[in-house]
C-alpha positions as CSV (number, residue, x, y, z in Angstrom):
1,M,3.1,-8.4,2.1
2,N,0.9,-5.6,0.7
3,R,-1.8,-4.9,-1.4
4,I,-0.6,-0.5,-2.2
5,K,0.0,-0.8,-5.9
6,E,-2.6,-3.1,-6.8
7,V,-5.2,-0.7,-5.7
8,L,-3.2,2.7,-6.8
9,V,-4.4,0.9,-9.8
10,E,-7.9,0.4,-9.5
11,K,-7.8,4.2,-8.2
12,G,-6.4,5.0,-11.1
13,Q,-3.7,6.9,-9.1
14,T,0.1,7.6,-9.4
15,Q,2.9,6.2,-5.9
16,I,3.6,10.3,-6.9
17,W,0.5,11.6,-6.2
18,L,0.0,8.7,-2.7
19,A,3.6,10.1,-1.5
20,K,2.2,13.9,-1.9
21,K,-0.7,12.9,0.0
22,L,1.2,10.9,2.9
23,G,3.9,14.0,2.9
24,K,6.4,10.5,2.3
25,S,9.0,10.1,-0.7
26,Y,8.6,8.6,-3.6
27,N,11.2,6.3,-2.5
28,M,9.3,5.8,0.4
29,V,5.9,5.3,-1.4
30,N,7.8,3.3,-4.3
31,S,9.3,0.5,-1.9
32,Y,5.9,0.3,0.2
33,A,4.6,-0.5,-3.4
34,K,7.0,-3.1,-4.0
35,N,7.0,-4.3,-0.7
36,R,10.6,-3.7,-0.1
37,R,9.0,-2.2,3.2
38,Q,6.2,-2.7,5.0
39,P,4.2,0.4,6.2
40,S,3.6,1.1,9.9
41,I,0.9,0.1,11.1
42,E,-0.1,4.1,11.4
43,I,1.1,4.5,7.8
44,L,-1.2,1.8,6.3
45,F,-3.9,2.9,7.7
46,K,-3.3,6.6,6.3
47,I,-2.9,5.4,3.1
48,A,-6.2,2.7,3.6
49,E,-7.7,6.8,4.2
50,I,-6.1,8.3,1.7
51,L,-7.7,4.9,-1.1
52,D,-10.9,5.5,0.8
53,I,-10.7,1.7,1.0
54,E,-10.1,-0.5,4.0
55,A,-6.9,-1.1,5.7
56,R,-7.2,-4.7,5.6
57,D,-7.7,-4.4,1.6
58,L,-4.2,-3.9,1.7
59,I,-2.5,-6.6,3.6
60,V,-2.5,-9.9,2.1
61,S,-3.5,-13.1,3.6
62,N,-0.1,-15.1,5.4
63,K,-3.1,-18.0,4.0
64,N,-2.8,-16.7,0.7
65,L,0.9,-16.3,0.4
66,N,0.8,-20.1,1.6
67,A,-1.1,-21.3,-0.7
68,Q,1.2,-19.4,-3.3
69,K,4.1,-21.8,-2.2
């Protein structure tokens, strides 16, 4: 699971903006943001760089997921 959608909101940016910066389609970025699909490690690091955050801040810990169940 990732936090791309939440971080975009925190940064005041849109999925369309991120798609343009990544050179990916809006549909692909939307799939990442809705956790229907996970980006590769390389793309995750590129997203983090674009958003000026650490890559680890885009990832939801398995511990957090297990605690929610």
